[in-house]
LUMTORDO-242511 format. One record per residue (C-alpha): x, y, z; residue in one letter. Coordinates in nm, 3 decimals. Last residue first. Layout:
BEGIN
X_Y_Z_a
...
This chain:
BEGIN
-1.553_-0.580_-0.640_e
-1.245_-0.398_-0.690_q
-1.389_-0.079_-0.582_v
-1.509_-0.197_-0.277_v
-1.195_-0.355_-0.181_r
-0.998_-0.053_-0.245_a
-1.230_0.159_-0.015_a
-1.166_-0.093_0.265_n
-0.787_-0.101_0.219_s
-0.745_0.293_0.176_v
-0.980_0.361_0.499_i
-0.785_0.090_0.700_r
-0.430_0.190_0.563_k
-0.525_0.556_0.695_v
-0.615_0.449_1.036_a
-0.326_0.256_1.069_g
-0.095_0.542_0.974_i
-0.294_0.759_1.177_i
-0.250_0.567_1.477_w
0.136_0.476_1.421_e
0.176_0.870_1.385_m
0.014_0.971_1.714_e
0.261_0.719_1.868_v
0.577_0.883_1.719_y
0.429_1.245_1.769_q
0.368_1.210_2.164_n
0.238_1.558_2.159_g
0.070_1.845_1.975_p
0.021_1.588_1.650_a
0.162_1.744_1.345_n
-0.040_1.510_1.090_y
0.022_1.496_0.723_e
0.004_1.127_0.633_v
0.038_1.092_0.243_g
-0.163_0.847_0.059_w
0.079_0.789_-0.262_y
-0.047_0.787_-0.624_g
-0.259_0.536_-0.815_r
-0.567_0.738_-0.883_y
-0.778_0.601_-1.161_g
-1.129_0.782_-1.134_g
-1.252_0.486_-0.922_a
-0.935_0.520_-0.690_l
-1.016_0.878_-0.625_l
-1.396_0.836_-0.580_s
-1.323_0.532_-0.341_r
-1.097_0.759_-0.130_v
-1.350_1.020_-0.101_k
-1.597_0.741_0.000_k
-1.372_0.612_0.252_e
-1.308_0.924_0.410_a
-1.694_1.002_0.455_d
-1.739_0.968_0.827_p
-1.435_1.174_0.870_h
-1.203_1.006_1.123_v
-0.867_1.007_0.908_a
-0.967_1.347_0.761_t
-0.972_1.523_1.112_k
-0.621_1.368_1.190_a
-0.472_1.485_0.867_d
-0.448_1.281_0.525_f
-0.269_1.420_0.247_h
-0.256_1.320_-0.153_t
-0.052_1.321_-0.446_h
-0.087_1.353_-0.845_i
-0.453_1.483_-0.834_t
-0.544_1.648_-1.172_w
-0.843_1.442_-1.263_p
-0.963_1.452_-0.909_a
-0.995_1.831_-0.867_v
-1.386_1.808_-0.875_m
-1.394_1.489_-0.682_e
-1.213_1.640_-0.379_d
-1.436_1.964_-0.402_g
-1.765_1.791_-0.411_e
-1.873_1.771_-0.038_a
-1.658_2.083_0.071_e
-1.806_2.303_-0.221_d
-1.651_2.599_-0.046_a
-1.380_2.665_0.226_r
-1.192_2.323_0.128_w
-0.947_2.086_0.320_r
-1.145_1.774_0.255_g
-0.859_1.564_0.133_l
-0.553_1.763_0.113_h
-0.510_1.703_-0.273_l
-0.145_1.789_-0.404_l
-0.235_1.899_-0.747_f
-0.133_1.871_-1.115_g
0.085_1.987_-1.378_f
0.319_1.791_-1.561_a
0.049_1.698_-1.845_p
-0.012_2.056_-1.921_h
-0.344_2.224_-1.965_r
-0.274_2.542_-1.767_v
-0.633_2.674_-1.818_e
-0.814_2.356_-1.712_e
-0.585_2.328_-1.407_a
-0.649_2.679_-1.307_i
-0.996_2.669_-1.344_r
-1.011_2.346_-1.146_k
-0.826_2.500_-0.861_m
-1.059_2.788_-0.868_e
-1.374_2.549_-0.854_r
-1.206_2.375_-0.580_p
-1.165_2.685_-0.352_l
-0.897_2.649_-0.081_l
-0.671_2.720_-0.389_s
-0.778_3.085_-0.399_a
-0.599_3.150_-0.083_g
-0.404_2.885_0.082_m
-0.350_2.521_0.116_h
-0.560_2.328_-0.156_n
-0.214_2.227_-0.288_e
-0.038_2.362_-0.556_p
0.135_2.218_-0.884_g
0.420_2.006_-1.029_v
0.508_1.706_-1.198_t
0.822_1.513_-1.257_y
1.041_1.382_-1.533_g
1.268_1.654_-1.634_n
1.123_1.812_-1.929_d
0.782_1.768_-1.779_g
0.901_1.948_-1.466_a
1.027_2.251_-1.665_r
0.724_2.268_-1.900_e
0.517_2.275_-1.570_a
0.703_2.524_-1.391_l
0.630_2.767_-1.734_e
0.281_2.648_-1.720_r
0.237_2.712_-1.356_y
0.375_3.071_-1.408_r
0.134_3.167_-1.687_k
-0.141_3.014_-1.510_v
-0.050_3.174_-1.177_l
-0.022_3.526_-1.375_y
-0.369_3.491_-1.561_e
-0.543_3.427_-1.237_f
-0.369_3.696_-1.055_q
-0.466_3.956_-1.311_e
-0.806_3.821_-1.386_d
-0.924_3.857_-1.010_p
-0.903_3.526_-0.805_m
-1.184_3.399_-0.633_p
-1.170_3.435_-0.252_e
-1.048_3.218_0.012_a
-0.945_3.389_0.355_e
-0.770_3.205_0.660_k
-0.425_3.076_0.512_y
-0.408_3.398_0.288_s
-0.293_3.393_-0.055_g
-0.023_3.216_-0.235_g
-0.069_2.957_-0.518_t
0.156_2.688_-0.362_d
0.412_2.497_-0.516_i
0.411_2.124_-0.432_r
0.653_1.897_-0.607_v
0.590_1.539_-0.753_t
0.840_1.258_-0.822_e
1.141_1.416_-0.649_a
1.481_1.320_-0.757_g
1.670_1.507_-0.473_l
1.859_1.687_-0.700_i
1.579_1.760_-0.939_e
1.361_1.891_-0.635_a
1.644_2.093_-0.531_a
1.656_2.264_-0.856_d
1.271_2.305_-0.825_l
1.331_2.477_-0.518_h
1.569_2.747_-0.680_a
1.278_2.786_-0.919_l
1.031_2.839_-0.651_a
1.258_3.097_-0.504_n
1.300_3.299_-0.804_g
0.915_3.299_-0.850_y
0.875_3.422_-0.482_l
1.150_3.719_-0.584_k
0.953_3.812_-0.885_e
0.628_3.796_-0.693_r
0.797_4.037_-0.418_m
0.878_4.285_-0.699_d
0.512_4.290_-0.814_p
0.358_4.330_-0.496_d
0.006_4.162_-0.471_p
0.169_3.829_-0.417_d
0.130_3.500_-0.606_w
0.371_3.240_-0.682_l
0.432_3.051_-0.340_h
0.798_2.997_-0.259_a
0.773_3.008_0.120_g
0.662_2.657_0.182_d
0.749_2.370_-0.047_v
0.624_2.006_-0.014_a
0.845_1.785_-0.207_f
0.658_1.464_-0.269_n
0.692_1.110_-0.376_v
1.060_1.138_-0.276_v
1.243_0.806_-0.312_s
1.439_0.566_-0.052_m
1.698_0.309_-0.124_e
1.851_0.386_0.229_k
2.191_0.484_0.119_e
2.025_0.667_-0.180_d
1.806_0.886_0.031_l
2.111_0.988_0.283_a
2.309_1.082_-0.055_e
2.013_1.303_-0.164_r
2.009_1.480_0.169_i
2.379_1.524_0.136_k
2.312_1.673_-0.203_r
2.069_1.898_-0.044_i
2.348_2.029_0.178_y
2.583_2.112_-0.067_s
2.350_2.287_-0.278_e
2.303_2.559_-0.028_d
1.986_2.547_0.232_a
1.670_2.739_0.078_l
1.614_3.075_0.193_k
1.265_3.126_0.282_y
1.149_3.469_0.136_i
1.031_3.750_0.393_p
1.335_3.669_0.605_g
1.448_3.473_0.910_s
1.293_3.128_0.796_r
1.606_3.001_0.662_d
1.515_2.664_0.526_i
1.618_2.283_0.556_f
1.366_2.100_0.773_f
1.079_2.319_0.647_g
1.157_2.194_0.289_n
0.902_1.885_0.353_w
0.982_1.568_0.220_l
0.689_1.297_0.166_d
0.928_1.008_0.194_v
0.919_0.678_0.035_a
1.089_0.336_0.150_d
0.879_0.297_0.453_m
0.945_0.054_0.718_r
0.770_0.268_1.013_y
1.061_0.294_1.270_r
1.350_0.209_1.035_y
1.281_0.435_0.686_k
1.034_0.686_0.832_v
1.242_0.749_1.148_t
1.581_0.741_0.973_e
1.478_0.965_0.697_l
1.332_1.239_0.975_y
1.633_1.194_1.151_g
1.829_1.307_0.856_f
1.602_1.598_0.807_v
1.636_1.730_1.176_d
1.487_1.600_1.492_m
1.497_1.635_1.858_k
1.536_2.026_1.851_g
1.193_2.089_2.008_d
1.101_2.262_1.685_l
1.177_1.974_1.505_f
0.956_1.735_1.725_t
0.682_1.992_1.671_n
0.752_1.983_1.305_y
0.723_1.604_1.299_f
0.434_1.586_1.078_s
0.562_1.855_0.856_y
0.776_1.599_0.683_g
0.467_1.426_0.536_g
0.455_1.042_0.610_i
0.392_0.818_0.296_s
0.154_0.510_0.220_i
0.137_0.344_-0.113_n
-0.003_-0.010_-0.004_m
């Protein structure tokens, strides 16, 4: 079963100084017995400025060496601090430069999918004005062309701003129209059309995230069945930054997600 653990799941452990990116790899490989990682750039960025600066290339290559030593693959590289839209044109250019720097890292790491967010507020979600929509389509098409040339896919998560509206995500995908563009679908995290949102963006879904709420939602199996019936064969990522006791909490949610996916798959096969 294709299960992965999002690096953000251990953010509190990281903040306590008890884990770095190499400890995360060790944890995924030897505690949870997984050969794929859902890498998060928060382990190796500098958050001191308005643009989250990535670690230098030599450090990224050390991460790649650690991955190769453990025979692990990066099924998703989730990027914070390199979203595409900002009302300030100068900031937009800096953010886009940071997105390109993270694609450099993704290519070194051998990532299969990369999350680059749209931008906007984490609390508010409004339809995009024309300027924002046209800019995002242009930039995502450029990123997708590069991704396609290098064998991976790229796109936003329903994470912030207009991306929390499934109709807006669908509108972007239909306009970008590139096979290397897709979504990291955080199941059920919508600010509108919640019942239909996952299904609405399913044709472009390249990776998924569960959190604790998703894992106990009464419609969880239904959502997974819909994705499987639509042809989704990617990873089911677990992203759950528990407030404490994170290693045990991760065991719980991995079991819950396995149960959901297994039950859903059985129904689809029947």
